[in-house]
VORODREN-668532 format. One record per atom (N, C-alpha, C): residue number from 0; residue in three letters; atom name; x, y, z. Coordinates in steps of 0.02 Angstrom, whole numbers, plus 50000, padded with zeros to 5 digits. Layout:
BEGIN
ATOM seq type atom     X     Y     Z
ATOM NUM  ala   CA     X     Y     Z
...
END
This chain:
BEGIN
ATOM seq type atom     X     Y     Z
ATOM   0  met    N 57582 50409 54644
ATOM   0  met   CA 57571 50379 54568
ATOM   0  met    C 57506 50369 54536
ATOM   1  his    N 57439 50358 54561
ATOM   1  his   CA 57393 50353 54530
ATOM   1  his    C 57365 50440 54509
ATOM   2  arg    N 57414 50474 54544
ATOM   2  arg   CA 57387 50554 54529
ATOM   2  arg    C 57425 50583 54475
ATOM   3  arg    N 57506 50580 54476
ATOM   3  arg   CA 57534 50582 54446
ATOM   3  arg    C 57533 50562 54347
ATOM   4  ser    N 57506 50505 54359
ATOM   4  ser   CA 57477 50457 54293
ATOM   4  ser    C 57430 50502 54255
ATOM   5  leu    N 57370 50526 54311
ATOM   5  leu   CA 57329 50545 54292
ATOM   5  leu    C 57342 50612 54269
ATOM   6  trp    N 57379 50644 54281
ATOM   6  trp   CA 57392 50707 54261
ATOM   6  trp    C 57439 50693 54197
ATOM   7  leu    N 57460 50653 54182
ATOM   7  leu   CA 57511 50646 54124
ATOM   7  leu    C 57457 50648 54068
ATOM   8  leu    N 57404 50596 54097
ATOM   8  leu   CA 57375 50558 54029
ATOM   8  leu    C 57316 50647 54045
ATOM   9  val    N 57281 50700 54049
ATOM   9  val   CA 57279 50753 54058
ATOM   9  val    C 57305 50780 54007
ATOM  10  leu    N 57365 50796 54015
ATOM  10  leu   CA 57421 50846 53981
ATOM  10  leu    C 57398 50807 53916
ATOM  11  asn    N 57415 50745 53913
ATOM  11  asn   CA 57435 50722 53829
ATOM  11  asn    C 57344 50735 53804
ATOM  12  leu    N 57307 50719 53832
ATOM  12  leu   CA 57233 50734 53807
ATOM  12  leu    C 57231 50819 53796
ATOM  13  ser    N 57256 50859 53836
ATOM  13  ser   CA 57258 50921 53802
ATOM  13  ser    C 57293 50962 53749
ATOM  14  leu    N 57351 50921 53766
ATOM  14  leu   CA 57382 50926 53686
ATOM  14  leu    C 57369 50907 53620
ATOM  15  phe    N 57337 50840 53649
ATOM  15  phe   CA 57288 50818 53571
ATOM  15  phe    C 57250 50855 53558
ATOM  16  leu    N 57213 50868 53579
ATOM  16  leu   CA 57152 50939 53586
ATOM  16  leu    C 57158 50994 53552
ATOM  17  phe    N 57217 51009 53598
ATOM  17  phe   CA 57247 51080 53548
ATOM  17  phe    C 57282 51076 53469
ATOM  18  ile    N 57301 51005 53464
ATOM  18  ile   CA 57333 51013 53386
ATOM  18  ile    C 57262 50987 53334
ATOM  19  val    N 57199 50967 53365
ATOM  19  val   CA 57131 50953 53338
ATOM  19  val    C 57112 51030 53323
ATOM  20  trp    N 57120 51041 53384
ATOM  20  trp   CA 57070 51136 53360
ATOM  20  trp    C 57129 51187 53339
ATOM  21  ala    N 57182 51166 53337
ATOM  21  ala   CA 57239 51225 53262
ATOM  21  ala    C 57231 51167 53193
ATOM  22  trp    N 57224 51121 53198
ATOM  22  trp   CA 57209 51093 53114
ATOM  22  trp    C 57129 51147 53100
ATOM  23  asn    N 57068 51147 53153
ATOM  23  asn   CA 57002 51139 53134
ATOM  23  asn    C 57013 51201 53108
ATOM  24  thr    N 57029 51268 53163
ATOM  24  thr   CA 57035 51330 53126
ATOM  24  thr    C 57078 51369 53102
ATOM  25  glu    N 57118 51314 53067
ATOM  25  glu   CA 57165 51325 53024
ATOM  25  glu    C 57221 51361 53033
ATOM  26  gln    N 57254 51353 53099
ATOM  26  gln   CA 57303 51420 53128
ATOM  26  gln    C 57357 51420 53096
ATOM  27  thr    N 57396 51450 53091
ATOM  27  thr   CA 57428 51483 53028
ATOM  27  thr    C 57508 51452 53076
ATOM  28  phe    N 57510 51456 53124
ATOM  28  phe   CA 57579 51411 53173
ATOM  28  phe    C 57574 51345 53144
ATOM  29  leu    N 57521 51306 53148
ATOM  29  leu   CA 57520 51212 53109
ATOM  29  leu    C 57529 51216 53047
ATOM  30  ser    N 57492 51261 53003
ATOM  30  ser   CA 57496 51260 52941
ATOM  30  ser    C 57581 51253 52945
ATOM  31  met    N 57600 51333 52957
ATOM  31  met   CA 57678 51305 52915
ATOM  31  met    C 57708 51279 52938
ATOM  32  leu    N 57704 51252 52998
ATOM  32  leu   CA 57763 51178 53036
ATOM  32  leu    C 57738 51138 52970
ATOM  33  asp    N 57678 51124 52955
ATOM  33  asp   CA 57662 51058 52927
ATOM  33  asp    C 57691 51054 52842
ATOM  34  glu    N 57711 51117 52807
ATOM  34  glu   CA 57725 51175 52741
ATOM  34  glu    C 57798 51147 52761
ATOM  35  trp    N 57829 51152 52833
ATOM  35  trp   CA 57889 51168 52823
ATOM  35  trp    C 57910 51092 52828
ATOM  36  gly    N 57874 51053 52868
ATOM  36  gly   CA 57877 50965 52866
ATOM  36  gly    C 57903 50929 52793
ATOM  37  met    N 57835 50950 52742
ATOM  37  met   CA 57844 50937 52667
ATOM  37  met    C 57902 50963 52600
ATOM  38  asn    N 57932 51035 52650
ATOM  38  asn   CA 57980 51053 52616
ATOM  38  asn    C 58069 51026 52625
ATOM  39  ala    N 58063 51019 52719
ATOM  39  ala   CA 58122 50987 52734
ATOM  39  ala    C 58143 50948 52765
ATOM  40  ile    N 58090 50877 52759
ATOM  40  ile   CA 58118 50817 52778
ATOM  40  ile    C 58065 50776 52710
ATOM  41  thr    N 58019 50802 52693
ATOM  41  thr   CA 57984 50744 52636
ATOM  41  thr    C 58037 50751 52573
ATOM  42  ala    N 58045 50665 52573
ATOM  42  ala   CA 58099 50640 52504
ATOM  42  ala    C 58063 50658 52442
ATOM  43  gln    N 58092 50674 52394
ATOM  43  gln   CA 58055 50684 52330
ATOM  43  gln    C 58090 50622 52280
ATOM  44  glu    N 58147 50579 52301
ATOM  44  glu   CA 58146 50545 52268
ATOM  44  glu    C 58199 50490 52306
ATOM  45  glu    N 58188 50422 52270
ATOM  45  glu   CA 58241 50371 52323
ATOM  45  glu    C 58322 50384 52338
ATOM  46  ser    N 58321 50371 52403
ATOM  46  ser   CA 58380 50361 52436
ATOM  46  ser    C 58414 50348 52500
ATOM  47  asn    N 58471 50364 52523
ATOM  47  asn   CA 58488 50299 52567
ATOM  47  asn    C 58454 50326 52626
ATOM  48  phe    N 58410 50380 52651
ATOM  48  phe   CA 58372 50411 52692
ATOM  48  phe    C 58300 50353 52683
ATOM  49  thr    N 58274 50369 52620
ATOM  49  thr   CA 58227 50329 52607
ATOM  49  thr    C 58215 50254 52635
ATOM  50  arg    N 58280 50246 52614
ATOM  50  arg   CA 58274 50142 52628
ATOM  50  arg    C 58262 50133 52714
ATOM  51  val    N 58322 50177 52752
ATOM  51  val   CA 58290 50187 52826
ATOM  51  val    C 58245 50213 52831
ATOM  52  ala    N 58210 50261 52816
ATOM  52  ala   CA 58147 50271 52832
ATOM  52  ala    C 58079 50213 52815
ATOM  53  arg    N 58096 50212 52746
ATOM  53  arg   CA 58057 50116 52745
ATOM  53  arg    C 58061 50078 52801
ATOM  54  phe    N 58128 50041 52823
ATOM  54  phe   CA 58121 50012 52864
ATOM  54  phe    C 58109 50028 52958
ATOM  55  phe    N 58096 50097 52976
ATOM  55  phe   CA 58079 50105 53021
ATOM  55  phe    C 57987 50112 53026
ATOM  56  ser    N 57983 50130 52950
ATOM  56  ser   CA 57884 50128 52941
ATOM  56  ser    C 57873 50049 52963
ATOM  57  ala    N 57895 50016 52907
ATOM  57  ala   CA 57899 49924 52902
ATOM  57  ala    C 57897 49885 52995
ATOM  58  phe    N 57931 49919 53031
ATOM  58  phe   CA 57954 49920 53092
ATOM  58  phe    C 57888 49918 53140
ATOM  59  ser    N 57860 49982 53128
ATOM  59  ser   CA 57816 49984 53181
ATOM  59  ser    C 57730 49984 53139
ATOM  60  ser    N 57739 49949 53101
ATOM  60  ser   CA 57651 49932 53079
ATOM  60  ser    C 57619 49872 53135
ATOM  61  tyr    N 57542 49904 53109
ATOM  61  tyr   CA 57492 49866 53180
ATOM  61  tyr    C 57506 49796 53164
ATOM  62  ala    N 57545 49739 53114
ATOM  62  ala   CA 57543 49684 53145
ATOM  62  ala    C 57604 49656 53179
ATOM  63  ile    N 57662 49725 53171
ATOM  63  ile   CA 57741 49721 53205
ATOM  63  ile    C 57712 49715 53283
ATOM  64  cys    N 57654 49764 53304
ATOM  64  cys   CA 57637 49813 53350
ATOM  64  cys    C 57585 49747 53422
ATOM  65  leu    N 57557 49707 53354
ATOM  65  leu   CA 57503 49659 53388
ATOM  65  leu    C 57554 49590 53400
ATOM  66  gly    N 57588 49604 53354
ATOM  66  gly   CA 57626 49513 53358
ATOM  66  gly    C 57696 49542 53426
ATOM  67  phe    N 57712 49599 53434
ATOM  67  phe   CA 57761 49597 53495
ATOM  67  phe    C 57709 49606 53558
ATOM  68  gly    N 57656 49628 53531
ATOM  68  gly   CA 57597 49638 53605
ATOM  68  gly    C 57594 49559 53630
ATOM  69  phe    N 57581 49541 53581
ATOM  69  phe   CA 57573 49438 53603
ATOM  69  phe    C 57629 49425 53641
ATOM  70  ile    N 57690 49435 53608
ATOM  70  ile   CA 57749 49394 53656
ATOM  70  ile    C 57749 49453 53724
ATOM  71  leu    N 57739 49508 53721
ATOM  71  leu   CA 57757 49551 53808
ATOM  71  leu    C 57722 49509 53836
ATOM  72  ser    N 57647 49490 53820
ATOM  72  ser   CA 57578 49459 53857
ATOM  72  ser    C 57593 49388 53887
ATOM  73  phe    N 57658 49348 53824
ATOM  73  phe   CA 57686 49295 53866
ATOM  73  phe    C 57730 49322 53934
ATOM  74  ala    N 57760 49361 53910
ATOM  74  ala   CA 57819 49398 53948
ATOM  74  ala    C 57805 49405 54018
ATOM  75  phe    N 57748 49427 54010
ATOM  75  phe   CA 57708 49457 54093
ATOM  75  phe    C 57676 49409 54101
ATOM  76  leu    N 57638 49342 54080
ATOM  76  leu   CA 57640 49289 54118
ATOM  76  leu    C 57685 49248 54128
ATOM  77  tyr    N 57726 49238 54108
ATOM  77  tyr   CA 57800 49204 54132
ATOM  77  tyr    C 57815 49230 54190
ATOM  78  ile    N 57810 49289 54221
ATOM  78  ile   CA 57831 49350 54284
ATOM  78  ile    C 57783 49350 54313
ATOM  79  lys    N 57734 49308 54319
ATOM  79  lys   CA 57681 49302 54341
ATOM  79  lys    C 57628 49365 54361
ATOM  80  lys    N 57602 49404 54302
ATOM  80  lys   CA 57583 49484 54309
ATOM  80  lys    C 57532 49478 54254
ATOM  81  tyr    N 57463 49414 54280
ATOM  81  tyr   CA 57403 49420 54241
ATOM  81  tyr    C 57374 49458 54222
ATOM  82  trp    N 57374 49511 54250
ATOM  82  trp   CA 57314 49584 54254
ATOM  82  trp    C 57351 49624 54184
ATOM  83  val    N 57430 49624 54202
ATOM  83  val   CA 57461 49678 54161
ATOM  83  val    C 57478 49629 54105
ATOM  84  ser    N 57463 49571 54095
ATOM  84  ser   CA 57479 49506 54032
ATOM  84  ser    C 57414 49539 53994
ATOM  85  ala    N 57346 49526 54025
ATOM  85  ala   CA 57299 49542 53984
ATOM  85  ala    C 57282 49616 53959
ATOM  86  leu    N 57313 49673 53985
ATOM  86  leu   CA 57311 49738 53979
ATOM  86  leu    C 57350 49738 53914
ATOM  87  val    N 57411 49716 53917
ATOM  87  val   CA 57457 49734 53868
ATOM  87  val    C 57422 49691 53806
ATOM  88  leu    N 57399 49638 53794
ATOM  88  leu   CA 57347 49629 53724
ATOM  88  leu    C 57295 49663 53707
ATOM  89  ile    N 57244 49673 53762
ATOM  89  ile   CA 57216 49711 53752
ATOM  89  ile    C 57218 49781 53705
ATOM  90  gly    N 57286 49821 53734
ATOM  90  gly   CA 57319 49869 53718
ATOM  90  gly    C 57361 49879 53672
ATOM  91  ala    N 57379 49832 53606
ATOM  91  ala   CA 57409 49804 53584
ATOM  91  ala    C 57332 49803 53529
ATOM  92  ala    N 57326 49757 53528
ATOM  92  ala   CA 57270 49751 53495
ATOM  92  ala    C 57213 49807 53474
ATOM  93  gly    N 57215 49863 53528
ATOM  93  gly   CA 57171 49932 53515
ATOM  93  gly    C 57182 49976 53517
ATOM  94  thr    N 57270 49981 53471
ATOM  94  thr   CA 57284 50028 53455
ATOM  94  thr    C 57244 50030 53387
ATOM  95  arg    N 57247 49991 53334
ATOM  95  arg   CA 57203 49975 53282
ATOM  95  arg    C 57137 50008 53281
ATOM  96  leu    N 57102 49987 53328
ATOM  96  leu   CA 57032 50018 53340
ATOM  96  leu    C 57053 50107 53350
ATOM  97  ile    N 57081 50120 53379
ATOM  97  ile   CA 57073 50186 53398
ATOM  97  ile    C 57107 50222 53346
ATOM  98  ser    N 57146 50198 53308
ATOM  98  ser   CA 57196 50237 53256
ATOM  98  ser    C 57135 50239 53201
ATOM  99  ser    N 57112 50180 53208
ATOM  99  ser   CA 57034 50194 53121
ATOM  99  ser    C 56981 50241 53142
ATOM 100  thr    N 56973 50226 53201
ATOM 100  thr   CA 56898 50266 53225
ATOM 100  thr    C 56923 50326 53221
ATOM 101  leu    N 56980 50370 53222
ATOM 101  leu   CA 56977 50438 53224
ATOM 101  leu    C 56994 50454 53190
ATOM 102  lys    N 57026 50410 53127
ATOM 102  lys   CA 57055 50428 53054
ATOM 102  lys    C 56988 50448 53015
ATOM 103  asn    N 56926 50393 53016
ATOM 103  asn   CA 56862 50424 52998
ATOM 103  asn    C 56815 50459 53043
ATOM 104  leu    N 56835 50481 53096
ATOM 104  leu   CA 56800 50531 53131
ATOM 104  leu    C 56828 50622 53114
ATOM 105  phe    N 56913 50604 53085
ATOM 105  phe   CA 56926 50692 53077
ATOM 105  phe    C 56944 50682 52995
ATOM 106  asp    N 56942 50623 52948
ATOM 106  asp   CA 56922 50642 52877
ATOM 106  asp    C 56988 50683 52845
ATOM 107  arg    N 57062 50666 52867
ATOM 107  arg   CA 57090 50739 52838
ATOM 107  arg    C 57134 50707 52790
ATOM 108  asn    N 57140 50717 52741
ATOM 108  asn   CA 57158 50691 52667
ATOM 108  asn    C 57253 50702 52677
ATOM 109  arg    N 57273 50653 52650
ATOM 109  arg   CA 57376 50634 52666
ATOM 109  arg    C 57389 50704 52612
ATOM 110  pro    N 57451 50710 52635
ATOM 110  pro   CA 57469 50791 52595
ATOM 110  pro    C 57464 50770 52528
ATOM 111  pro    N 57479 50815 52492
ATOM 111  pro   CA 57460 50808 52402
ATOM 111  pro    C 57521 50818 52391
ATOM 112  leu    N 57570 50739 52384
ATOM 112  leu   CA 57631 50735 52363
ATOM 112  leu    C 57617 50663 52319
ATOM 113  asp    N 57656 50635 52290
ATOM 113  asp   CA 57688 50560 52278
ATOM 113  asp    C 57712 50541 52342
ATOM 114  ser    N 57681 50499 52370
ATOM 114  ser   CA 57702 50474 52428
ATOM 114  ser    C 57750 50415 52413
ATOM 115  leu    N 57803 50388 52462
ATOM 115  leu   CA 57831 50355 52408
ATOM 115  leu    C 57840 50289 52439
ATOM 116  ile    N 57786 50267 52476
ATOM 116  ile   CA 57748 50192 52511
ATOM 116  ile    C 57671 50207 52509
ATOM 117  thr    N 57649 50160 52481
ATOM 117  thr   CA 57568 50136 52486
ATOM 117  thr    C 57543 50134 52551
ATOM 118  thr    N 57467 50207 52545
ATOM 118  thr   CA 57463 50221 52605
ATOM 118  thr    C 57376 50196 52612
ATOM 119  his    N 57342 50188 52675
ATOM 119  his   CA 57285 50161 52683
ATOM 119  his    C 57247 50197 52722
ATOM 120  gly    N 57180 50242 52707
ATOM 120  gly   CA 57137 50262 52751
ATOM 120  gly    C 57185 50323 52751
ATOM 121  asp    N 57144 50381 52801
ATOM 121  asp   CA 57162 50438 52804
ATOM 121  asp    C 57208 50474 52836
ATOM 122  ala    N 57225 50524 52851
ATOM 122  ala   CA 57300 50558 52884
ATOM 122  ala    C 57276 50567 52949
ATOM 123  phe    N 57242 50582 52963
ATOM 123  phe   CA 57259 50586 53071
ATOM 123  phe    C 57228 50561 53117
ATOM 124  pro    N 57227 50547 53156
ATOM 124  pro   CA 57334 50547 53187
ATOM 124  pro    C 57369 50486 53159
ATOM 125  ser    N 57415 50488 53141
ATOM 125  ser   CA 57461 50423 53121
ATOM 125  ser    C 57463 50388 53178
ATOM 126  gly    N 57407 50320 53127
ATOM 126  gly   CA 57420 50256 53155
ATOM 126  gly    C 57486 50224 53185
ATOM 127  his    N 57546 50234 53130
ATOM 127  his   CA 57599 50195 53145
ATOM 127  his    C 57633 50224 53211
ATOM 128  val    N 57634 50294 53202
ATOM 128  val   CA 57675 50331 53295
ATOM 128  val    C 57614 50300 53340
ATOM 129  ile    N 57557 50284 53320
ATOM 129  ile   CA 57507 50266 53400
ATOM 129  ile    C 57558 50185 53408
ATOM 130  tyr    N 57556 50152 53378
ATOM 130  tyr   CA 57599 50093 53373
ATOM 130  tyr    C 57651 50093 53410
ATOM 131  ala    N 57699 50143 53391
ATOM 131  ala   CA 57765 50145 53386
ATOM 131  ala    C 57764 50163 53481
ATOM 132  val    N 57708 50196 53491
ATOM 132  val   CA 57731 50226 53583
ATOM 132  val    C 57704 50168 53614
ATOM 133  phe    N 57663 50139 53595
ATOM 133  phe   CA 57612 50099 53621
ATOM 133  phe    C 57656 50027 53634
ATOM 134  leu    N 57712 49995 53578
ATOM 134  leu   CA 57776 49962 53564
ATOM 134  leu    C 57809 49993 53643
ATOM 135  ser    N 57836 50058 53618
ATOM 135  ser   CA 57879 50068 53654
ATOM 135  ser    C 57880 50059 53736
ATOM 136  gly    N 57831 50074 53739
ATOM 136  gly   CA 57806 50101 53817
ATOM 136  gly    C 57790 50032 53859
ATOM 137  ala    N 57755 49971 53818
ATOM 137  ala   CA 57746 49918 53828
ATOM 137  ala    C 57820 49879 53860
ATOM 138  leu    N 57852 49875 53807
ATOM 138  leu   CA 57902 49858 53829
ATOM 138  leu    C 57954 49895 53892
ATOM 139  phe    N 57951 49946 53890
ATOM 139  phe   CA 57966 49978 53962
ATOM 139  phe    C 57936 49949 54012
ATOM 140  leu    N 57881 49962 54031
ATOM 140  leu   CA 57847 49926 54066
ATOM 140  leu    C 57861 49860 54096
ATOM 141  phe    N 57897 49813 54033
ATOM 141  phe   CA 57917 49765 54056
ATOM 141  phe    C 57969 49757 54086
ATOM 142  ile    N 58039 49797 54053
ATOM 142  ile   CA 58093 49813 54081
ATOM 142  ile    C 58078 49834 54170
ATOM 143  thr    N 58041 49876 54192
ATOM 143  thr   CA 58026 49892 54238
ATOM 143  thr    C 58017 49845 54299
ATOM 144  cys    N 57953 49824 54269
ATOM 144  cys   CA 57931 49775 54331
ATOM 144  cys    C 57987 49704 54324
ATOM 145  arg    N 58023 49690 54280
ATOM 145  arg   CA 58066 49614 54292
ATOM 145  arg    C 58137 49646 54285
ATOM 146  tyr    N 58167 49700 54281
ATOM 146  tyr   CA 58241 49700 54299
ATOM 146  tyr    C 58246 49769 54335
ATOM 147  arg    N 58209 49770 54391
ATOM 147  arg   CA 58203 49814 54427
ATOM 147  arg    C 58281 49871 54453
ATOM 148  ser    N 58342 49821 54445
ATOM 148  ser   CA 58382 49855 54441
ATOM 148  ser    C 58422 49884 54393
ATOM 149  met    N 58421 49891 54354
ATOM 149  met   CA 58424 49901 54270
ATOM 149  met    C 58425 49995 54255
ATOM 150  asn    N 58473 50001 54206
ATOM 150  asn   CA 58476 50095 54198
ATOM 150  asn    C 58404 50110 54166
ATOM 151  arg    N 58352 50118 54182
ATOM 151  arg   CA 58304 50133 54156
ATOM 151  arg    C 58291 50190 54095
ATOM 152  phe    N 58325 50221 54108
ATOM 152  phe   CA 58341 50291 54082
ATOM 152  phe    C 58394 50273 54009
ATOM 153  leu    N 58412 50230 54019
ATOM 153  leu   CA 58427 50225 53924
ATOM 153  leu    C 58390 50181 53895
ATOM 154  phe    N 58329 50152 53928
ATOM 154  phe   CA 58293 50109 53911
ATOM 154  phe    C 58224 50144 53870
ATOM 155  leu    N 58229 50215 53923
ATOM 155  leu   CA 58179 50262 53880
ATOM 155  leu    C 58196 50295 53859
ATOM 156  leu    N 58271 50321 53844
ATOM 156  leu   CA 58303 50372 53775
ATOM 156  leu    C 58290 50335 53730
ATOM 157  cys    N 58327 50255 53725
ATOM 157  cys   CA 58295 50226 53679
ATOM 157  cys    C 58230 50225 53644
ATOM 158  gly    N 58191 50208 53677
ATOM 158  gly   CA 58126 50209 53647
ATOM 158  gly    C 58076 50279 53630
ATOM 159  ile    N 58146 50337 53672
ATOM 159  ile   CA 58088 50407 53643
ATOM 159  ile    C 58105 50414 53560
ATOM 160  leu    N 58207 50385 53543
ATOM 160  leu   CA 58217 50378 53506
ATOM 160  leu    C 58195 50344 53434
ATOM 161  phe    N 58177 50305 53455
ATOM 161  phe   CA 58128 50247 53401
ATOM 161  phe    C 58063 50284 53397
ATOM 162  ile    N 58036 50298 53443
ATOM 162  ile   CA 57959 50347 53406
ATOM 162  ile    C 58000 50391 53375
ATOM 163  ala    N 58031 50441 53390
ATOM 163  ala   CA 58043 50487 53350
ATOM 163  ala    C 58083 50474 53274
ATOM 164  leu    N 58119 50423 53276
ATOM 164  leu   CA 58128 50398 53202
ATOM 164  leu    C 58066 50365 53151
ATOM 165  val    N 58011 50340 53192
ATOM 165  val   CA 57945 50329 53162
ATOM 165  val    C 57919 50384 53124
ATOM 166  gly    N 57912 50417 53176
ATOM 166  gly   CA 57876 50492 53161
ATOM 166  gly    C 57896 50537 53097
ATOM 167  trp    N 57976 50522 53100
ATOM 167  trp   CA 57996 50562 53045
ATOM 167  trp    C 58023 50517 52971
ATOM 168  ser    N 57992 50469 52973
ATOM 168  ser   CA 57999 50397 52943
ATOM 168  ser    C 57922 50418 52890
ATOM 169  arg    N 57884 50436 52920
ATOM 169  arg   CA 57812 50441 52893
ATOM 169  arg    C 57800 50509 52883
ATOM 170  val    N 57838 50560 52896
ATOM 170  val   CA 57833 50605 52851
ATOM 170  val    C 57893 50646 52792
ATOM 171  his    N 57948 50571 52816
ATOM 171  his   CA 58012 50585 52749
ATOM 171  his    C 57989 50525 52674
ATOM 172  leu    N 57920 50475 52691
ATOM 172  leu   CA 57910 50463 52644
ATOM 172  leu    C 57834 50497 52600
ATOM 173  gly    N 57837 50532 52642
ATOM 173  gly   CA 57759 50559 52603
ATOM 173  gly    C 57681 50549 52616
ATOM 174  ala    N 57696 50521 52699
ATOM 174  ala   CA 57617 50467 52708
ATOM 174  ala    C 57588 50522 52778
ATOM 175  his    N 57632 50576 52799
ATOM 175  his   CA 57614 50622 52842
ATOM 175  his    C 57628 50690 52839
ATOM 176  tyr    N 57586 50736 52882
ATOM 176  tyr   CA 57625 50776 52879
ATOM 176  tyr    C 57630 50777 52969
ATOM 177  ile    N 57668 50844 52982
ATOM 177  ile   CA 57702 50842 53058
ATOM 177  ile    C 57646 50831 53113
ATOM 178  ser    N 57591 50873 53104
ATOM 178  ser   CA 57559 50872 53138
ATOM 178  ser    C 57484 50798 53153
ATOM 179  asp    N 57491 50756 53097
ATOM 179  asp   CA 57476 50698 53095
ATOM 179  asp    C 57506 50648 53146
ATOM 180  val    N 57564 50650 53153
ATOM 180  val   CA 57637 50626 53175
ATOM 180  val    C 57632 50649 53265
ATOM 181  leu    N 57629 50724 53280
ATOM 181  leu   CA 57606 50740 53357
ATOM 181  leu    C 57552 50712 53384
ATOM 182  gly    N 57491 50720 53323
ATOM 182  gly   CA 57435 50688 53355
ATOM 182  gly    C 57438 50624 53380
ATOM 183  gly    N 57462 50584 53342
ATOM 183  gly   CA 57479 50518 53336
ATOM 183  gly    C 57514 50477 53402
ATOM 184  leu    N 57565 50530 53414
ATOM 184  leu   CA 57608 50522 53500
ATOM 184  leu    C 57553 50549 53535
ATOM 185  phe    N 57538 50592 53542
ATOM 185  phe   CA 57484 50622 53620
ATOM 185  phe    C 57438 50566 53620
ATOM 186  ile    N 57390 50520 53584
ATOM 186  ile   CA 57342 50481 53575
ATOM 186  ile    C 57375 50426 53607
ATOM 187  gly    N 57410 50400 53559
ATOM 187  gly   CA 57481 50347 53584
ATOM 187  gly    C 57496 50345 53657
ATOM 188  ala    N 57499 50396 53670
ATOM 188  ala   CA 57530 50417 53768
ATOM 188  ala    C 57445 50406 53788
ATOM 189  ile    N 57416 50440 53780
ATOM 189  ile   CA 57354 50423 53828
ATOM 189  ile    C 57327 50361 53810
ATOM 190  trp    N 57328 50307 53756
ATOM 190  trp   CA 57304 50269 53778
ATOM 190  trp    C 57352 50203 53831
ATOM 191  leu    N 57411 50218 53787
ATOM 191  leu   CA 57464 50177 53838
ATOM 191  leu    C 57441 50205 53929
ATOM 192  gln    N 57430 50284 53950
ATOM 192  gln   CA 57433 50285 53994
ATOM 192  gln    C 57385 50267 54038
ATOM 193  ala    N 57329 50242 54002
ATOM 193  ala   CA 57259 50235 54022
ATOM 193  ala    C 57275 50162 54031
ATOM 194  ile    N 57308 50107 53997
ATOM 194  ile   CA 57349 50063 54017
ATOM 194  ile    C 57381 50047 54091
ATOM 195  trp    N 57425 50095 54095
ATOM 195  trp   CA 57452 50108 54133
ATOM 195  trp    C 57406 50118 54198
ATOM 196  ile    N 57364 50148 54223
ATOM 196  ile   CA 57313 50168 54267
ATOM 196  ile    C 57293 50132 54272
ATOM 197  leu    N 57252 50069 54233
ATOM 197  leu   CA 57225 50018 54232
ATOM 197  leu    C 57257 49957 54273
ATOM 198  ala    N 57343 49967 54241
ATOM 198  ala   CA 57371 49900 54299
ATOM 198  ala    C 57386 49924 54367
ATOM 199  leu    N 57379 50018 54394
ATOM 199  leu   CA 57390 50013 54459
ATOM 199  leu    C 57340 50021 54486
ATOM 200  ile    N 57281 50028 54464
ATOM 200  ile   CA 57225 50038 54488
ATOM 200  ile    C 57219 49956 54516
ATOM 201  lys    N 57222 49897 54495
ATOM 201  lys   CA 57238 49824 54514
ATOM 201  lys    C 57250 49806 54559
ATOM 202  lys    N 57326 49849 54516
ATOM 202  lys   CA 57398 49832 54584
ATOM 202  lys    C 57360 49847 54676
ATOM 203  ser    N 57336 49915 54660
ATOM 203  ser   CA 57338 49932 54735
ATOM 203  ser    C 57313 49884 54795
ATOM 204  pro    N 57252 49866 54760
ATOM 204  pro   CA 57236 49823 54825
ATOM 204  pro    C 57258 49764 54827
ATOM 205  asp    N 57308 49733 54795
ATOM 205  asp   CA 57346 49699 54817
ATOM 205  asp    C 57408 49696 54854
ATOM 206  ser    N 57419 49763 54856
ATOM 206  ser   CA 57457 49806 54885
ATOM 206  ser    C 57452 49811 54966
ATOM 207  ala    N 57399 49848 54938
ATOM 207  ala   CA 57363 49878 55025
ATOM 207  ala    C 57361 49797 55064
ATOM 208  gly    N 57328 49754 55028
ATOM 208  gly   CA 57334 49679 55078
ATOM 208  gly    C 57401 49643 55099
ATOM 209  ala    N 57454 49662 55060
ATOM 209  ala   CA 57523 49629 55074
ATOM 209  ala    C 57539 49633 55146
END
């Protein structure tokens, strides 16, 4: 389990660094992907799709992520997973620090379009996608711990769909390039995987002594 988790962390880190490399060296494929996103996905005016995008964008804010982190932290306390409870709270709070630090580091401008929502800070990586990944992953972790007999695949599928819709919403509203969304996806997965590995490390001695 530890080895598989480490491999997933390394994989996501490699993918993130690949996106950073492609952006810094102005690789054609990434420029074409971002341009396609602006032409095909980004909205030019208000529509029903825009209203849906606003909903998913608002539901993946840092305030929602942190608030949901508190709720899940107390839920883990209720089932006596004290170490995981602390990690979930730290993880939820840490998403903002990670997002802000990386945005300041890479200093990438927003798309040169009139965004349909108010944006703050730089573009890369997408903070909303980082929050969505952590929120979905933490909820899946709770379901895994609490309801072992339930069909986890359905919840996993719902989480993936939610993350995809959040990513789409940020591009549709003109707040991000597709590469910003991919960067947020990989960084969110790295942070989530790091929290999961810490939970496994703490669990191992207890399991060994049982």
